[in-house]
N, C-alpha and C positions, 0 to 999 in steps of 0.2 A: 690828363696828358695820352698825346697818342704818340707810339715810338715802334719803329719799322727796325727790328734785325733782318740783315741779311748776312748770309754763311753758306759756304759751298756744299757743306753736306752736316747734319745734325748727328746721324748715323750712332743715335742715341744706346743700342743695345752694344757697341765694340768700342765704348770708352773715347778717349781724344778729346779734342775741344769742345764735345758735343756735351758732355758735363759740366762747363759753364755756361753754357747756350742754357741748358736746363734751369741752373741755379738762376741765373739772371734774369730768366724769364719769369720764375716763382716769386722771387725777391719783389723786382719791380711788380709785379700783378699785386705782392702783397701791400705795394705802398699806393693802391688805386689807378696805376699807368694801365693804358689798355696796349696790348702787346700783340703785333705780329710779325712772325717771323718765316721770312719767305728763304727756301731753300731748294736743295735738290734730291730725287730721289733716293740718291747716293746713298748705300747703307753697309759701307764698307767693301772691301774688292772685289769683283763679281756679283755685291748684290745689291737689288731694289728694293724700296719700301713700297708696302701695295699700294696699287693704283687708288685715288683721293683719298689716301688715311690723311688722316686732318686730327691726330691726336691732341690733347690738353694739356698744357703745363700748370695748369693752374688757374684759377677766376682770373675773365678777362685777358687770357694767352691764348692763342691759337697758331697753327701754322701752315702753310701753305707751299705744296711741292709742285717742283718744275722737272720734266723728264730730262736726265743729262745725257746728252748725245754724242760726246767724245769727252775721252779719259783726259784729253791734254786739256790744262787750262780749265777743266772740269765745266765743260761750255754746256749749257743748257739756255739754247735761243728763245726759249717761249718766256723766258722771263723777263728779259728785256720791254717787250711791251706791256707787261702787267706793271712794271716797274713806271714806266711811261704814264700809264694810266691811275695809278694809283699814290705815290711818292708824295704827290701835293697834299694830299691826305691825312700827312701825319706833322707833327711838329718835331721830329726829328728821328736822322736814320742811323742805325749804329750797326755799321761793316766791321764785320769777324773775316780775319784774313786777309790775304794779298795775294799777287799772281793767280788768281784766277779770275774766269769770265763772269761771275755773280758780283764780284766787289767791285771790279772795275767801271761795270755796269749800271750799278747802286751808285757808285759816287759819281761819275758824270751825269746819270739823269738829275739826282739830287742837288747836284751844281748848277745845271743849265735851268732844274725848276727852283732854285733860290729857297732851298730846304738845306738846314744845315744837317750837317751829316760828322759823326764820330768813325775813327775807322780805329779799328784792334788791330795790330800785324799778327799777332798770335804766333810769335817767335820767329816771326819769318825776316827779320831784319838783323839779329845776331849776328853773331860770323859764324856760327855753322849754319842757321838758316839762308844767308846769303851764298856760301860759299857749297852746299850740297843741292844734288840734284840740276843737272842744267845750269851752273852758275853764270856760266856766258851768256845765256838766253833771260836770267835772272838781271844781269846788269841792262841789257837794252830793255827788257821790260822796264828796270827802275826809270830809265831816262824817258823811254815814250808814254807808259801808263801809270804805273807807282807814285812816281816823285811827284807830277801833278795834282794827282787825289789827296797826296798826303800834305802838299803845299796848300792847300784850297781846305783841306779839313777844318772844323770849327775845333775838334781838338784830335789827338791821336791818344788812345787810351794804353798805359802800358801797365801790366799787374807787377811790376814788379821794378826797384830802384836798377840792377842790373840791367834788364831788357832794354830800358830808358837811355843809359850808359853805351851799350854796344851799337845800339840805333843810331845815336849819337853821331858814329862813325861812317854812317852813309854818307853826309855832308848835304841831306836834307833839311831844307828849314822849315819845321811844324812845332805846333802846339801842344806838346807833351802834358799828359797828365799821369801820375800813377795811382790806379786803384785795385787794389789787392784783390783777386775772386772771392768770391762769399762759400762757405762750405756750410752742409749741415752737419747738426753733431750726429753720430752714429745712433742707431736704437739699441738700446742698454742689451749686451748678448754677453754669453759666456759661450766657449768653444768646443762644446758639447757637441752642435750642429755639424761644426766644419768637420772634426774627429769621424762623428758618426759617418760624414759621405767621404770622408778619405781615409778610409782606416787602412791606409799605407804609413798614414803620420805614425799609428803604434802609440800613440801616448808621448811621444816623443816631444820634447822643444825645437821651436823651426823658428827658421828667419823669414820674414815673410816680404817676399816680390809682388807687388800688385799692379801690372799698369799693362800695356799694349807691348808684344815681344815685336822688337825694332831694334835695327840696326842703332840708331839713334840713342837708344835705352843703354846700348852699352852691356846687353845681359851676357855676351862673350866673356867680357871681364868680370863679371860677379863669378858663370862657372868656374873660370881659371881662375878666382882669389877664395873660391869657397874650396876649390878643389886642394891650396896652397895651405888651408888653416885646416882641415878636417884635422888633422892628431891634437891640435890646439884645442879644440871642443868638439870630444866624443861625445855621440849620442843625439848631436843638433843636427837636424835634417831641414834643407832649403823649399818651401814653400812657393812655387811661382806660379802664379792665379794674373792669366792675360791670355790673349790669342795674336796671331800674326800672320803673315803671307807663309803657306804651305810647306815653302822650300827652304825658306828662313827656319821656322820653328826647326823643320828636320833636323838642316845643320847642328843647333842648339843640342837637338837630342841625342845626335850623333857623335857632338864633343862631350856629353856627359856620360855618354855609353863607355867613351873611348877614355875617358879620365877615372872610370870604375866607379862614378856616381850615381848609377842609378837606385841603388839601396838608399842615398840620401837625398833624393830630391823628388817631390811631388809635384807632378805635372797636373793642376787643375784646371786649366782654361781658362774661359770668362767666368768670373761667379758676380753675383750681386746682390743687393737684397738683405734678407737675412743670414746667408751663405757668406758675403761676404761681412759682415757687421761680425758674424762668430768667428772668422780667419783674422781680423783686425783685435779682436778681444784676446785671441790665444798665443797672440805672438809675443816672442819675446822681443822684438825690434823690426825696424822695418829699413829695407833697403832698396834707394834707387839710385844707381850709378851712374846716370843720363853724362853723355857727353854735353846735352844744351838742353835746358827747359825754360822757356819763358817764362814759366811760373812753378808749376810742381803741383796739381791737383791732388795725384794719390799723394803726393807727401802731407800734403792740408789736411786730408783725410785722416791719414794715420797719425799726425798731431793731435787732430782733432778727437782722438779715440785713443790720445796717451800713449804713443808709442815713441819711445827714443827713435831717432832717426841717423843711420848712416846714409850722406848724402853724395853724389857728385858733385865736386866744385859748378859744374855745369849748371846744377838745379839752380835755378833764380833765387828761391828762398832759402838757401844753404847758409848763407850769413846770418839770415835771419835765426835759424835753429843754433846756429854756433853761439849767436849773442846772448841767445835766450838760455841757454844752457839744457838744449831740447836734443842733442845729439853731435855729431861731428861731421865735417866735410872734408874730402878726401879727390885726391887726384883718381883720374879713370883707368891708372895703370890697376892691374890685377895685386901687385905687391901693396899698392896704397888701401884698395879698399879691403884688401886681409886685413891688415895692420886695425884700420876703423872697426872692422866685425870684432875681431880680438879685441880691441882697446874697451868694446861697449859690453860685450860678454864675462868680462872678467870681472868689471866694475859692478859687482849685485848691489850694491848699496845704492853708488853713484847714478845706475840706472832708475832707482827708483823715483829721486830727484828729478832727474831728467823728464819720465813721464808726467809729475806733476806740473813741470815747466812748461812740456810741451801744449797740456792740455790751456794751459793760461796764454801761451802766445796763440794759439788756435783763434781761441773767442775772441781776444785782444785786436787781433790783426786781420784773422782771414775768416772772418762768420758771414753768414749770410745777410745778417741785418746791416754789420759795418758797410759793407759792398753796398746795398740797397739807399743808405742813406749817403754815400759818396754819389753814387750815380745819379740820385735826384737832385743833387747838388749842382754837379754837373750840369745837366742837361738843362735844369732852371738858370742859371749863368749864361748860359747859349743864347736861351731864348731871352734874355734880356738887350743882349747886344741887339 
């Protein structure tokens, strides 16, 4: 089977949806599927992938990059003729995200050439996704472009039940299917490396935030919550790992300074590989108080590492975490986040049970193997029609 993935940006070094793309590439390649990913050279704010870069995600997986000419809708004109020449050579086209040139172009070409396609909205159809950043333009685009693409898709791939329920409120008829993303188990690690790399931790216990620094993630709420409950967890530090827009990160640092948190927060920037595994291994718990996450890859990674989680109710897998006894779900206001942090930190024995439950949940529902099997089943059912 040959499958074409289309996504506006993989930006593998900077987090975001690219983690899922890499996981999907690897898992399907392991199942004998030949994968090609068509994307742009976008590599995060103001950055571009090197010319002609062709990284391999595993045996049978490759990528093709096209120069992005406009930030608006991530327009990469050279992708369109390539799609027209090549789409017919694939059995299925899997499109990741909406509201971008590459995604709509891929859906249109696949439809015209009678190649079945799947769309993964990437959270763009949730309440938060539809109402943030040019909501009026998104409504127009939904009518003209995304709506027809979704209605004619062989399947619309949601990564959680919550994402599918919210998307239904758009009123667009679509064939939805829920397939959670697959996360690889982290390498066995201790906290030695992260403490050596960041001596400001000073041997202190720490809470871990590991994600992009973006207003959607509600980092401001986390900082305010941490300030509120400092007295109830003396000696505990907050380890913030992630990058974001320079101006936004500066506002976060300024707030932390004003709130007197400089000695209690470690700003790690982007971490990966062994360093990330070490950070996960040493944390007391994981916190992600996002307003909206159509899945929550970082949270799933934390679960796989055996970390109890404090998640915003907008994180789609938060209910799974609560039902599995692997953490708590909180409202996005600082007081609720603070209460969740204090609750888990006070429950020493309870955290040990939550850690066990986290691993069981991650392996049973969010493993790469489970995702691969489910995607193969979806593709096979589509091709039988």
